[in-house]
N, C-alpha and C positions, 0 to 999 in steps of 0.2 A: 793540691799537693797530696791530699788524703786519698783521692781517686787513684792517681798515678802511683802512688805507693801501694795501695791495697790490690791492685789487679795485676801484680807481678811485673810491673815495669821498673821497679826498683829505683824510683825517682823520688827522692825525699830531700830536697835542697836544704830545708831547715835544720835538718840533723847533720848535714855535712858542712854547714857554714857556722864558723865560731860565733859570730854576732847574732845571727838569727837563732842559733841553738840556745844561747843564753837568754835572750828577749822572749822567746818563745816558751821556755821552761819557766822562767819568773813569772809570766802572766798565767801559765797553766796552774802553778802551785797557788798563787794568790787567788785566782777566780775559783778553784775548787774549794778551797778554804772558805772564802766568802760565800759560795752557794750554800754549803752545809751550814754555816753559822747564821746565815739569813733565815733559814728554816729553824733554828733553835731560837733566834729573836721573835719569830712568829708565835712559837710556843710561849716565851715569856710574856708576850703581849696578851695571849689568851689568859694566861695567869693572871696579870694585872687587871684586865678587863672583868674577870669573873670574881675578884677579891671583894669582900663585904665592907672593907674599909675604904671610905671615899678618897682618902689621901693616896692610897695605892692605886685606885682606879683612875686618878687624876695623872699618874705617871704614864698612863697608855695614850700617848699623843704622837703626833708626826715628828715633833721635835725630838722626842725620846728616841723614836725610830732611826732619825737621822744622825743622832749622836752615837748610837750603837753601830750603825753601819760604818760612819766615819772612823770610829775608835777601832773597829775590827780591821778595816782597811789599812789603817796605819800600823796596827800591830803585826798584821801578816806580811804587809810591805817591808817591814824591818826584819822580820823573822826569816824571810826567804831571800834577803838581799845577798846571802852567801852564795847563791845560785851564780852570781856574776864571777866568783873566783872557782867554785866547786865544779861546775858543768863544763863539758868540753865536747866538741863535735867529734864524730868517727871514732868512738871508743870501741875496741874490739871485745868480743866475747860477752856481750850484754844484748837484751832483746832490742833495746832502742840506741840508735848509734849517739844520740846525745844523751850522755849519762855522766855520772860523778867520776871525777879524775882519779880518786883514790878511795881506799876503804872507809876512811874516817869521813869524807864528804858523804858517800853513800849511806853509811850507818845513820849519819845525822839527818839526811832528808828521808831515809826510810821511816825513822822513829818519830820524826816530826810529823810526817803524813799519817802514821798510824795513830799517833797521840791526838793531834788537833783536827784531823779529818775523820776519824772514825770512832775511836773510844770516847773521847771527851763529848763530842756532839750526842752520841748515844746516850751517855749517863745524863746529860742535861735535858735531852728529850723526855727521857723516863721520868726524871725529878719533876719537872715542871708540868708534864703531862698528867703525873699523878696529883700534884697540888691543884692543878686546874679542875680535876675531877672532884677533888675534896671540896673546893670552893663552890662548885656547882651544887654539891649536896647541902653545904652549910646555908646557901642563899635561897633554898626552897622555902617558900612561904608555907605556913601551917595550912592544910587544907580544911575545908569545912567538914563538919562531922558526917554529914549525909554523902559526902563524895571522897571519903578516905579511900577506899579500895582503888577506885578509877585512878585518883591522882598518884597513888603509890605505884600502880601498874605502869603508868607513864613514866614516872621517875626512874623506876628500876630499868624500863626500856632504854631511857636516855643513858643512864650510867653505863649500861652494857654496850651502847653503841660508841660512847666516848672512849671506853676501856678497849674495846676491840680496835677502834681507829689508832689509839696510842700504841698498842702492842704491835700492829701491822707496821705502823711507821717506823718504830725502833727495829723491828726485825728486818725490814727492807734495808736500812741502813747498814745494819751488821751484816746480813747475808751477801748483799751486793758489794759493799765496800771492803769488808774484812779480808777476802781473798787477796785483793791488791796489796793491803797492808802486810799481809804474811808473805806473798811471793816476792816482793821487792827486797826485803832482807836476804831472803834465799839466794836470789840472783847476785846480791852484792857480796855475800860470803863465799859464793862459789864461782865467782867471776874469773879468778886465777887459775882454776881447775881445768885441766885439758878434757875437752868434751868431744864426742863423735859428732858427726853430721846429723844422725838420727835423733840424738838427745837435744841438739840445739834446735832442730825443726820442732820437735815436741814442746820444748819450752816456749818458743815463739809462738806456737799455736795456743798454748795455754795463756801466755800473756795477752794476746789478741782477744781471747774469749773474756779475761778478766777485765780488760780496759773497756769492752763492750757492756759488761754488767755495771761498771762504774757509770758509765753514760746513762743507764736506766735509772739510777738513784734519784736524779734531778728531774726526770721527765714522767714520773709515774705518781706523784703527789695528788694530781687532780683525779686520775682513774681510781687511785685507792680511796680517796675520800668519798668519790661518788659511788663506788661498788660497796663500801663497808658502812658508810653513814646514811641513815634514812633521811636526816635533816638536809643533807647535800643532794640527795636525789629529789626530794620535795621541792627544794629551791631550784634546781635545774629544770624540773618540770614546769615550774611557775615561770621561769625566764623563757623557756621554749614557747608556752603557750602565749605569753605576752608578745613574742616576737611574731609568731604565726598569725596573731590576730591583729 
């Protein structure tokens, strides 16, 4: 369906069918939120793994991860159940035919997406990333006197790598997802305004680019870690050598 719609065939049955519109939008909202909050959960797990207190380190288990995922799934499943009422197919004057039926529904969905999918995850990523870097520094074993300089250089290098990876991760989430969170309220608030065909075409093009940027958010973690972290590059080379041998 995406191919038929993208290449000017104007065939997008899920956006024109009431039942499919609601089901598709519900799973899109829940899956997008789950994707970004699983990334937050990974950062929390790193914080627990790096903590110097054994009680906190013991919380980093598969069971805890399962509880976190199930809890998020239940929360977002309940939060976005309003899609069943709010979203309708073939809504005029909006970039996507499957859209909120009125201003109240649109504003709720827009601010929910902006808060739970962009702003709050970015804050949690920054907080737990900074706490992980602090834990890493606190758990450094005091080096021997004759190797103080070498160990300090290595520790400073690791700190810079972790800090760079954290900043890039938060910036990627903000820069790629924030345009979507800002554009949706604009579309909702201007949906009742009469627009020319040229303006509608420009808005549809901008919306298509923004959606493409959102897709990049969840597909660039591996490449960002590999490009910005020397530890990840070393591990990747090690795996490659073992595979080739």
